[in-house]
Residue frames as a rotation matrix with the C-alpha (Angstrom) as fourth column:
UNK 1
0.296 -0.536 -0.791 23.48
-0.745 0.389 -0.542 -20.64
0.598 0.750 -0.284 -9.17
UNK 2
0.775 0.000 0.632 24.35
-0.441 0.716 0.541 -24.17
-0.452 -0.698 0.555 -8.07
UNK 3
-0.217 -0.943 -0.251 27.19
-0.932 0.123 0.342 -26.61
-0.292 0.308 -0.906 -8.73
UNK 4
0.432 0.430 -0.793 25.37
-0.657 0.753 0.050 -29.93
0.618 0.499 0.607 -9.09
UNK 5
-0.679 -0.596 -0.429 27.15
-0.036 0.610 -0.791 -31.30
0.734 -0.521 -0.436 -6.00
UNK 6
0.341 0.933 -0.117 24.29
0.021 0.117 0.993 -32.60
0.940 -0.341 0.020 -3.84
UNK 7
-0.415 -0.469 0.779 24.57
-0.710 -0.368 -0.600 -31.67
0.569 -0.803 -0.180 -0.16
UNK 8
-0.793 0.211 0.571 22.03
-0.326 0.644 -0.692 -34.13
-0.514 -0.736 -0.442 1.15
UNK 9
-0.695 0.691 -0.198 19.13
0.176 0.431 0.885 -36.34
0.697 0.580 -0.421 0.23
UNK 10
-0.785 0.536 0.311 15.95
-0.563 -0.408 -0.719 -34.98
-0.258 -0.739 0.622 1.80
UNK 11
-0.774 0.602 0.193 12.41
0.626 0.773 0.099 -36.33
-0.090 0.198 -0.976 1.72
UNK 12
-0.587 0.711 0.388 9.08
-0.286 -0.630 0.722 -34.98
0.758 0.313 0.573 0.61
UNK 13
-0.952 0.294 0.086 6.91
-0.027 0.199 -0.980 -34.74
-0.305 -0.935 -0.181 3.72
UNK 14
-0.050 0.970 0.240 3.72
0.678 0.209 -0.705 -33.72
-0.733 0.127 -0.668 1.92
UNK 15
-0.978 -0.062 0.198 2.23
0.188 -0.666 0.722 -31.79
0.087 0.744 0.663 -0.95
UNK 16
-0.127 0.955 -0.270 -0.96
0.709 -0.103 -0.698 -29.77
-0.694 -0.280 -0.664 -0.56
UNK 17
0.906 0.403 -0.131 -1.97
0.163 -0.617 -0.770 -28.11
-0.391 0.676 -0.625 -3.78
UNK 18
0.689 -0.686 0.234 1.11
0.129 -0.201 -0.971 -26.26
0.713 0.699 -0.050 -4.98
UNK 19
0.430 -0.539 0.724 2.76
-0.887 -0.402 0.228 -26.18
0.168 -0.740 -0.651 -1.53
UNK 20
0.529 -0.387 -0.755 5.54
0.098 0.912 -0.398 -28.72
0.843 0.137 0.521 -0.98
UNK 21
0.731 -0.307 0.610 7.03
-0.676 -0.203 0.708 -29.60
-0.094 -0.930 -0.356 2.42
UNK 22
0.453 -0.678 -0.578 10.55
-0.091 0.610 -0.787 -31.09
0.887 0.409 0.215 2.48
UNK 23
0.969 -0.245 0.020 12.35
0.029 0.196 0.980 -32.71
-0.244 -0.949 0.197 5.40
UNK 24
0.492 -0.859 0.142 16.03
0.193 -0.051 -0.980 -31.81
0.849 0.510 0.141 5.53
UNK 25
0.710 -0.348 -0.612 18.94
0.641 -0.041 0.767 -31.15
-0.292 -0.936 0.194 7.86
UNK 26
-0.212 -0.976 -0.046 22.10
0.855 -0.208 0.474 -29.90
-0.472 0.061 0.879 6.25
UNK 27
-0.492 0.020 0.870 20.54
0.679 -0.616 0.398 -27.41
0.545 0.787 0.290 3.81
UNK 28
0.617 0.778 -0.120 18.63
0.662 -0.431 0.613 -25.81
0.426 -0.458 -0.781 6.69
UNK 29
0.015 -0.697 -0.717 21.83
0.878 -0.334 0.342 -24.22
-0.478 -0.635 0.607 8.02
UNK 30
-0.748 -0.333 -0.574 21.39
0.170 -0.932 0.320 -20.52
-0.642 0.141 0.754 7.40
UNK 31
-0.720 0.529 0.449 18.32
0.574 0.090 0.814 -21.07
0.390 0.844 -0.368 5.21
UNK 32
-0.694 0.522 -0.497 15.73
0.062 -0.643 -0.763 -18.30
-0.718 -0.560 0.414 5.45
UNK 33
0.342 0.863 0.372 12.45
0.638 0.077 -0.766 -17.59
-0.690 0.500 -0.524 3.69
UNK 34
0.836 -0.012 -0.549 13.25
-0.366 -0.757 -0.541 -16.15
-0.409 0.654 -0.637 0.27
UNK 35
-0.223 -0.975 0.004 16.43
-0.723 0.168 0.670 -18.22
-0.654 0.147 -0.742 -0.17
UNK 36
0.383 0.269 -0.884 16.86
-0.866 0.437 -0.242 -20.63
0.321 0.858 0.400 -3.06
UNK 37
-0.192 -0.410 0.892 17.31
-0.517 0.814 0.263 -24.40
-0.834 -0.411 -0.368 -2.79
UNK 38
-0.380 0.048 -0.924 17.76
-0.853 0.367 0.370 -26.85
0.357 0.929 -0.098 -5.66
UNK 39
-0.057 0.473 0.879 15.33
-0.575 0.704 -0.416 -29.76
-0.816 -0.530 0.232 -5.23
UNK 40
0.224 -0.004 0.975 16.13
0.559 0.820 -0.125 -32.57
-0.799 0.572 0.186 -7.70
UNK 41
-0.602 -0.633 0.487 17.77
0.764 -0.280 0.581 -29.86
-0.231 0.722 0.652 -9.79
UNK 42
0.153 0.734 0.662 14.83
0.727 -0.538 0.428 -27.43
0.669 0.415 -0.616 -9.66
UNK 43
-0.885 -0.451 0.113 15.56
0.289 -0.723 -0.627 -23.99
0.365 -0.523 0.770 -8.22
UNK 44
0.203 0.972 -0.121 12.83
0.658 -0.044 0.751 -23.30
0.725 -0.232 -0.649 -5.66
UNK 45
-0.412 -0.259 0.874 12.29
-0.329 -0.852 -0.408 -20.53
0.850 -0.455 0.265 -3.11
UNK 46
-0.674 0.145 -0.724 11.92
0.677 0.512 -0.528 -21.40
0.294 -0.846 -0.444 0.57
UNK 47
-0.078 0.746 0.662 8.62
-0.020 -0.665 0.747 -19.91
0.997 0.045 0.067 1.77
UNK 48
0.724 0.282 0.629 8.75
-0.638 -0.073 0.767 -21.25
0.262 -0.957 0.127 5.34
UNK 49
-0.100 -0.835 -0.541 11.66
-0.156 0.550 -0.820 -22.76
0.983 0.003 -0.186 7.29
UNK 50
0.736 0.210 0.644 11.75
-0.658 -0.005 0.753 -24.54
0.162 -0.978 0.134 10.66
UNK 51
0.045 -0.820 0.571 14.05
-0.867 0.252 0.430 -26.99
-0.497 -0.514 -0.699 12.47
UNK 52
-0.100 -0.046 0.994 13.02
0.030 0.998 0.050 -30.08
-0.995 0.035 -0.098 10.52
UNK 53
-0.272 -0.001 0.962 12.48
0.906 0.336 0.257 -28.78
-0.324 0.942 -0.090 7.00
UNK 54
-0.754 0.059 -0.654 11.15
-0.176 -0.978 0.115 -26.13
-0.632 0.201 0.748 4.70
UNK 55
0.188 0.869 0.457 8.17
0.613 0.260 -0.746 -25.40
-0.768 0.420 -0.484 2.49
UNK 56
-0.826 -0.424 -0.371 8.13
-0.065 -0.584 0.809 -24.09
-0.560 0.693 0.455 -1.03
UNK 57
0.290 0.943 -0.164 5.54
-0.258 -0.087 -0.962 -23.25
-0.921 0.322 0.218 -3.66
UNK 58
-0.591 -0.408 0.696 5.48
0.493 0.500 0.712 -24.95
-0.638 0.764 -0.094 -7.06
UNK 59
-0.312 0.446 -0.839 4.42
-0.613 -0.769 -0.181 -22.77
-0.726 0.458 0.514 -9.96
UNK 60
0.716 0.683 0.147 2.48
-0.299 0.490 -0.819 -24.09
-0.631 0.542 0.555 -12.96
UNK 61
0.572 -0.569 -0.591 5.62
-0.715 0.008 -0.699 -24.06
0.403 0.822 -0.402 -15.16
UNK 62
-0.471 -0.750 0.464 7.54
-0.882 0.417 -0.220 -26.09
-0.029 -0.512 -0.858 -12.55
UNK 63
-0.031 0.555 0.832 4.76
-0.396 0.757 -0.520 -28.67
-0.918 -0.345 0.196 -12.36
UNK 64
0.884 0.424 -0.196 4.59
-0.312 0.224 -0.923 -28.92
-0.348 0.877 0.331 -16.15
UNK 65
0.616 -0.696 -0.369 8.32
-0.607 -0.121 -0.785 -28.95
0.502 0.708 -0.497 -16.92
UNK 66
-0.466 -0.836 0.289 9.81
-0.811 0.274 -0.517 -31.04
0.353 -0.475 -0.806 -14.08
UNK 67
-0.442 0.229 -0.867 9.28
0.180 0.970 0.165 -34.30
0.879 -0.083 -0.470 -12.19
UNK 68
-0.985 -0.065 0.157 8.22
-0.136 -0.252 -0.958 -32.57
0.102 -0.966 0.239 -8.97
UNK 69
-0.224 0.974 0.029 4.51
-0.971 -0.225 0.085 -32.82
0.089 -0.009 0.996 -9.80
UNK 70
0.322 0.288 -0.902 4.91
-0.391 0.908 0.151 -36.61
0.862 0.304 0.405 -9.94
UNK 71
-0.705 -0.657 -0.269 6.74
0.007 0.372 -0.928 -36.96
0.710 -0.656 -0.257 -6.62
UNK 72
0.442 0.896 -0.042 4.83
-0.043 0.068 0.997 -37.99
0.896 -0.438 0.068 -3.51
UNK 73
0.576 -0.166 0.801 5.22
-0.808 -0.264 0.527 -38.04
0.124 -0.950 -0.286 0.27
UNK 74
0.716 -0.389 0.580 8.21
-0.084 0.776 0.625 -40.13
-0.693 -0.497 0.523 1.33
UNK 75
0.828 -0.421 0.370 10.08
0.499 0.253 -0.829 -39.75
0.255 0.871 0.419 -1.96
UNK 76
0.196 -0.842 -0.502 13.76
0.639 -0.279 0.716 -38.88
-0.743 -0.461 0.484 -1.57
UNK 77
0.917 0.065 0.393 15.06
0.349 -0.609 -0.712 -35.77
0.193 0.790 -0.582 -3.36
UNK 78
-0.107 -0.994 0.019 18.49
0.963 -0.108 -0.249 -34.27
0.249 -0.008 0.968 -3.99
UNK 79
0.901 0.393 -0.184 19.04
0.432 -0.850 0.300 -30.96
-0.038 -0.350 -0.936 -2.16
UNK 80
-0.220 -0.971 0.097 21.65
0.967 -0.230 -0.106 -28.26
0.126 0.071 0.990 -2.70
UNK 81
0.534 0.260 -0.804 22.01
0.437 -0.900 0.000 -24.67
-0.724 -0.351 -0.594 -1.51
UNK 82
0.965 -0.177 0.194 23.30
0.087 -0.481 -0.873 -22.03
0.248 0.859 -0.448 -3.95
UNK 83
0.171 -0.980 -0.104 27.03
0.950 0.192 -0.246 -21.61
0.261 -0.057 0.964 -4.38
UNK 84
0.755 -0.060 -0.653 28.73
0.250 -0.895 0.370 -18.60
-0.607 -0.443 -0.660 -2.80
UNK 85
0.918 -0.384 -0.097 31.10
-0.276 -0.445 -0.852 -16.50
0.284 0.809 -0.515 -4.88
UNK 86
0.111 -0.936 0.334 34.08
-0.990 -0.132 -0.041 -17.41
0.082 -0.326 -0.942 -2.68
UNK 87
0.389 0.152 0.908 33.25
-0.449 0.892 0.043 -21.13
-0.804 -0.425 0.416 -2.80
UNK 88
-0.775 -0.628 0.068 34.88
-0.306 0.467 0.830 -23.79
-0.553 0.622 -0.554 -4.96
UNK 89
0.215 0.798 -0.563 32.92
-0.958 0.060 -0.281 -24.85
-0.190 0.599 0.777 -8.01
UNK 90
-0.371 -0.435 0.820 33.00
-0.470 0.850 0.239 -28.63
-0.801 -0.297 -0.519 -7.63
UNK 91
0.071 0.474 0.878 30.67
0.588 0.691 -0.421 -29.61
-0.806 0.546 -0.229 -10.47
UNK 92
-0.728 -0.202 0.655 29.62
0.648 -0.515 0.561 -27.17
0.224 0.833 0.506 -13.18
UNK 93
-0.902 0.424 -0.087 27.38
-0.371 -0.861 -0.349 -24.10
-0.222 -0.283 0.933 -13.29
UNK 94
-0.627 0.778 -0.045 23.82
0.716 0.598 0.360 -25.30
0.307 0.194 -0.932 -12.75
UNK 95
-0.799 0.337 0.497 21.00
-0.304 -0.941 0.149 -22.77
0.518 -0.032 0.855 -12.76
UNK 96
-0.793 0.597 0.124 18.21
0.175 0.417 -0.892 -24.97
-0.584 -0.685 -0.435 -11.47
UNK 97
-0.033 0.742 -0.669 16.22
-0.811 -0.411 -0.416 -24.22
-0.584 0.529 0.616 -14.63
UNK 98
-0.270 -0.039 0.962 15.22
0.145 0.986 0.081 -27.66
-0.952 0.162 -0.261 -15.89
UNK 99
-0.695 -0.074 -0.715 15.27
-0.650 -0.360 0.669 -27.94
-0.307 0.930 0.202 -19.68
UNK 100
0.040 0.703 -0.710 13.26
-0.758 0.484 0.437 -31.17
0.651 0.520 0.553 -19.98
UNK 101
0.284 0.086 0.955 12.34
-0.729 0.667 0.156 -34.43
-0.623 -0.740 0.252 -18.33
UNK 102
-0.319 -0.422 -0.849 14.19
-0.823 0.567 0.027 -37.49
0.470 0.707 -0.528 -19.60
UNK 103
0.803 0.546 0.240 13.62
-0.596 0.716 0.364 -41.18
0.027 -0.435 0.900 -18.85
UNK 104
-0.209 -0.848 0.487 16.11
-0.754 0.457 0.471 -43.70
-0.622 -0.269 -0.735 -17.58
UNK 105
0.365 0.270 -0.891 16.52
-0.870 0.440 -0.223 -46.13
0.332 0.856 0.395 -20.45
UNK 106
0.720 -0.162 -0.675 18.76
0.208 0.978 -0.012 -48.60
0.662 -0.132 0.738 -18.66
UNK 107
0.514 -0.607 0.606 21.19
-0.858 -0.343 0.383 -49.12
-0.025 -0.716 -0.697 -15.80
UNK 108
0.749 -0.350 -0.563 24.15
0.076 0.889 -0.451 -51.51
0.658 0.295 0.692 -16.03
UNK 109
0.883 -0.461 0.084 26.53
-0.136 -0.080 0.987 -52.35
-0.449 -0.884 -0.134 -13.17
UNK 110
0.595 -0.801 -0.068 30.27
0.060 0.129 -0.990 -52.10
0.802 0.585 0.125 -13.78
UNK 111
-0.561 -0.716 -0.415 32.14
0.460 0.148 -0.876 -53.12
0.689 -0.682 0.247 -10.64
UNK 112
-0.480 0.362 -0.799 31.10
0.782 -0.236 -0.577 -50.68
-0.398 -0.902 -0.170 -7.92
UNK 113
-0.783 0.205 -0.587 29.93
-0.353 -0.924 0.149 -48.12
-0.512 0.324 0.796 -10.48
UNK 114
-0.026 0.798 0.603 26.85
0.624 0.484 -0.614 -48.12
-0.781 0.360 -0.510 -12.71
UNK 115
-0.985 -0.144 0.096 26.29
0.159 -0.531 0.833 -46.93
-0.069 0.835 0.545 -16.25
UNK 116
-0.122 0.976 -0.179 23.01
0.413 -0.114 -0.903 -45.08
-0.902 -0.184 -0.390 -16.71
UNK 117
-0.871 -0.029 0.490 21.51
0.478 -0.274 0.835 -44.39
0.110 0.961 0.252 -20.11
UNK 118
-0.332 0.739 -0.586 18.95
0.267 -0.522 -0.810 -41.59
-0.905 -0.426 -0.024 -20.29
UNK 119
-0.248 0.386 0.888 16.55
0.959 -0.033 0.282 -41.04
0.138 0.922 -0.362 -23.18
UNK 120
-0.332 0.054 -0.942 16.26
0.379 -0.907 -0.185 -37.31
-0.864 -0.418 0.281 -23.81
UNK 121
0.751 0.638 0.168 14.51
0.441 -0.295 -0.848 -35.02
-0.491 0.711 -0.503 -26.28
UNK 122
0.189 -0.690 0.699 16.52
0.929 -0.105 -0.354 -33.50
0.317 0.716 0.621 -29.13
UNK 123
0.704 0.120 0.700 16.04
0.009 -0.987 0.161 -30.10
0.710 -0.107 -0.696 -27.47
UNK 124
0.826 -0.470 0.310 18.44
-0.368 -0.034 0.929 -31.36
-0.427 -0.882 -0.201 -24.78
UNK 125
0.567 -0.606 0.558 20.68
0.592 0.770 0.236 -33.68
-0.572 0.197 0.796 -26.80
UNK 126
0.698 -0.269 0.663 21.70
0.532 -0.425 -0.732 -30.93
0.479 0.864 -0.153 -29.21
UNK 127
0.689 -0.425 0.587 23.58
-0.568 -0.820 0.073 -29.18
0.450 -0.384 -0.806 -26.39
UNK 128
0.767 -0.379 0.517 25.43
-0.259 0.554 0.791 -32.25
-0.586 -0.741 0.326 -25.12
UNK 129
0.436 -0.716 -0.545 28.94
-0.666 0.151 -0.731 -33.32
0.605 0.682 -0.411 -26.07
UNK 130
0.685 -0.280 -0.673 31.00
0.477 0.870 0.123 -36.27
0.551 -0.405 0.730 -24.91
UNK 131
-0.279 -0.761 -0.586 32.99
0.926 -0.051 -0.374 -35.34
0.255 -0.647 0.719 -21.80
UNK 132
-0.569 0.230 0.790 30.77
-0.176 -0.972 0.156 -32.28
0.804 -0.050 0.593 -21.37
UNK 133
-0.985 0.169 0.019 28.49
-0.005 0.084 -0.996 -31.63
-0.170 -0.982 -0.082 -18.41
UNK 134
-0.282 0.959 -0.009 24.82
-0.119 -0.026 0.993 -32.36
0.952 0.281 0.121 -17.78
UNK 135
-0.786 0.141 0.602 22.71
-0.613 -0.050 -0.788 -32.15
-0.081 -0.989 0.126 -14.62
UNK 136
-0.352 0.673 -0.650 20.45
-0.004 0.693 0.721 -35.16
0.936 0.257 -0.241 -13.94
UNK 137
0.587 0.656 -0.474 18.07
0.565 0.087 0.820 -34.57
0.580 -0.749 -0.320 -11.02
UNK 138
0.936 -0.189 0.297 20.44
-0.305 -0.857 0.416 -31.78
0.176 -0.480 -0.859 -10.01
UNK 139
0.571 -0.771 0.282 23.57
0.197 0.462 0.865 -33.95
-0.797 -0.438 0.416 -10.04
UNK 140
0.461 -0.516 -0.722 26.51
-0.839 -0.519 -0.164 -32.69
-0.290 0.681 -0.672 -12.11
UNK 141
0.465 -0.255 0.848 27.64
0.195 0.964 0.183 -35.53
-0.863 0.080 0.498 -14.37
UNK 142
-0.426 -0.671 -0.607 29.98
-0.613 -0.280 0.739 -36.04
-0.666 0.687 -0.291 -17.32
UNK 143
0.716 0.642 -0.273 28.48
-0.607 0.381 -0.697 -37.25
-0.344 0.665 0.663 -20.59
UNK 144
-0.152 -0.792 0.591 30.33
-0.291 0.607 0.739 -40.47
-0.945 -0.059 -0.323 -21.44
UNK 145
-0.855 -0.039 0.517 28.52
0.448 0.448 0.774 -41.38
-0.261 0.893 -0.366 -24.67
UNK 146
-0.339 0.699 -0.630 25.90
-0.444 -0.709 -0.547 -39.82
-0.829 0.094 0.551 -26.89
UNK 147
-0.665 0.240 0.707 23.43
0.688 0.566 0.455 -41.12
-0.291 0.789 -0.541 -29.49
UNK 148
-0.808 0.409 0.424 20.68
0.028 -0.693 0.720 -39.41
0.588 0.594 0.548 -31.45
UNK 149
0.196 0.981 -0.004 18.14
-0.034 0.010 0.999 -40.36
0.980 -0.196 0.035 -28.76
UNK 150
0.952 0.137 -0.273 20.03
0.242 0.211 0.947 -40.75
0.187 -0.968 0.168 -25.50
UNK 151
0.181 -0.939 0.292 23.19
-0.619 -0.339 -0.708 -40.16
0.764 -0.053 -0.643 -23.51
UNK 152
0.632 -0.055 -0.773 25.13
0.457 0.832 0.315 -42.26
0.626 -0.552 0.551 -21.04
UNK 153
0.283 -0.537 0.795 26.78
-0.756 -0.634 -0.159 -41.31
0.590 -0.556 -0.585 -17.75
UNK 154
-0.156 -0.396 -0.905 28.82
0.354 0.833 -0.426 -43.28
0.922 -0.386 0.010 -15.24
UNK 155
0.664 0.419 0.619 27.63
-0.463 -0.420 0.780 -43.16
0.587 -0.805 -0.085 -11.64
UNK 156
-0.393 -0.888 -0.240 30.58
-0.200 0.338 -0.920 -43.66
0.897 -0.313 -0.311 -9.32
UNK 157
-0.266 0.298 -0.917 30.10
0.791 0.611 -0.031 -45.13
0.551 -0.733 -0.399 -5.81
UNK 158
-0.879 -0.093 -0.467 30.14
0.378 -0.735 -0.564 -41.64
-0.291 -0.672 0.681 -4.21
UNK 159
-0.757 0.637 -0.143 27.30
-0.604 -0.600 0.524 -40.50
0.248 0.483 0.840 -6.48
UNK 160
-0.256 0.666 -0.700 25.33
0.064 0.735 0.675 -43.69
0.964 0.129 -0.231 -5.83
UNK 161
-0.379 0.030 -0.925 25.64
0.876 0.333 -0.348 -43.24
0.297 -0.943 -0.153 -2.06
UNK 162
-0.750 -0.082 -0.657 25.10
0.445 -0.796 -0.409 -39.47
-0.489 -0.599 0.634 -1.76
UNK 163
-0.723 0.536 -0.436 22.30
-0.679 -0.666 0.308 -38.86
-0.125 0.518 0.846 -4.29
UNK 164
0.141 0.879 0.455 19.01
-0.524 0.456 -0.719 -40.40
-0.840 -0.137 0.525 -5.40
UNK 165
0.122 -0.077 -0.990 20.44
-0.989 0.075 -0.128 -41.59
0.084 0.994 -0.067 -8.73
UNK 166
-0.881 -0.473 -0.020 21.27
-0.465 0.872 -0.152 -45.00
0.090 -0.124 -0.988 -7.26
UNK 167
-0.498 0.788 0.361 17.52
-0.015 0.408 -0.913 -45.49
-0.867 -0.460 -0.191 -6.75
UNK 168
0.131 0.564 -0.815 16.60
-0.821 -0.400 -0.408 -44.74
-0.556 0.722 0.411 -10.36
UNK 169
-0.475 -0.219 0.852 15.78
0.180 0.924 0.338 -47.55
-0.862 0.313 -0.399 -12.76
UNK 170
-0.936 0.074 0.345 14.42
0.347 0.014 0.938 -48.07
0.065 0.997 -0.038 -16.29
UNK 171
-0.116 0.943 0.312 11.40
0.779 -0.108 0.618 -45.90
0.616 0.314 -0.722 -17.02
UNK 172
0.177 0.163 -0.971 11.99
0.879 -0.470 0.081 -43.46
-0.443 -0.867 -0.226 -14.16
UNK 173
0.711 0.093 0.697 11.66
0.472 -0.798 -0.375 -39.77
0.521 0.595 -0.611 -15.09
UNK 174
0.019 -0.757 -0.653 14.61
0.920 -0.242 0.307 -37.47
-0.390 -0.607 0.693 -14.34
UNK 175
0.884 0.209 -0.418 15.06
0.111 -0.963 -0.246 -33.69
-0.454 0.171 -0.874 -14.55
UNK 176
0.160 -0.835 0.527 17.64
0.979 0.202 0.023 -32.61
-0.125 0.512 0.850 -17.14
UNK 177
0.885 -0.004 -0.465 19.53
-0.029 -0.999 -0.046 -29.35
-0.465 0.054 -0.884 -17.40
UNK 178
0.568 -0.704 0.425 22.18
0.756 0.242 -0.609 -28.72
0.326 0.667 0.670 -20.03
UNK 179
-0.277 -0.779 -0.562 25.25
0.852 -0.469 0.231 -26.58
-0.444 -0.415 0.794 -19.52
UNK 180
0.648 0.618 -0.446 24.08
0.411 -0.776 -0.478 -22.98
-0.642 0.126 -0.756 -19.94
UNK 181
-0.171 -0.803 -0.570 27.36
-0.276 -0.517 0.810 -22.10
-0.946 0.296 -0.134 -21.69
UNK 182
-0.730 -0.049 0.682 26.31
0.549 0.553 0.627 -24.22
-0.408 0.832 -0.376 -24.68
UNK 183
0.323 0.930 0.177 23.11
0.910 -0.253 -0.329 -22.17
-0.261 0.267 -0.928 -25.00
UNK 184
0.554 -0.177 -0.813 25.04
-0.020 -0.980 0.199 -18.90
-0.832 -0.093 -0.547 -24.90
UNK 185
-0.597 -0.801 0.036 27.49
-0.043 0.077 0.996 -20.11
-0.801 0.593 -0.081 -27.55
UNK 186
-0.404 0.529 0.746 24.61
0.890 0.416 0.187 -21.08
-0.212 0.740 -0.639 -29.81
UNK 187
0.640 0.707 -0.300 22.94
0.648 -0.707 -0.283 -17.72
-0.412 -0.013 -0.911 -29.32
UNK 188
0.236 -0.645 -0.727 26.14
-0.212 -0.764 0.609 -15.80
-0.948 0.010 -0.317 -29.98
UNK 189
-0.786 -0.563 0.256 26.79
0.077 0.322 0.944 -17.77
-0.614 0.761 -0.210 -33.15
UNK 190
-0.425 0.697 -0.578 23.25
-0.843 -0.537 -0.027 -17.09
-0.330 0.475 0.816 -34.37
UNK 191
-0.813 0.056 -0.579 22.36
-0.284 0.830 0.479 -20.76
0.507 0.555 -0.659 -34.68
UNK 192
-0.648 0.618 0.446 19.09
-0.519 0.070 -0.852 -20.63
-0.558 -0.783 0.275 -32.79
UNK 193
-0.674 0.503 -0.541 16.76
-0.250 0.534 0.807 -23.47
0.695 0.679 -0.234 -33.75
UNK 194
-0.664 0.502 0.554 13.47
-0.630 0.023 -0.776 -24.06
-0.402 -0.865 0.301 -31.99
């Protein structure tokens, strides 16, 4: 389980087949093979760890359902280690199980902040509510506005500086994960629609 509060921006060193090498610093503290790391919001398992980074394997579902198959050497990625039970929950509960890939529809500056509109499938939009939570590339954000085809979030200066979202522009794909609580509520109320 993660919080959507990015610890550092790492870089993809290389990809060979389904093996991905990531350069990192902060998330390496205490990281061992078998541990989880969220990479652009995707929960992955560290297979090999050394002083400058770690390697992980991408399964077929990960390649199909996320943006990681499209990323290349040199690309920056958001990194976060799992939350500990005694730790503060700064964002919201993020599982690292990407629901869909959305596309940045537009970015508009507003002082030092930026408004980002993301086009998303209805399978994601149905779980969103204004002032609710959504993870975009692993970053916990508040939904500011919602339409039948997209949602809008405000990226504050801290988010722009500490994550990759400040680099995203129109047409860029982003990993989306809805708040898992919304899915549980739907299931408990018997309103499952697929």
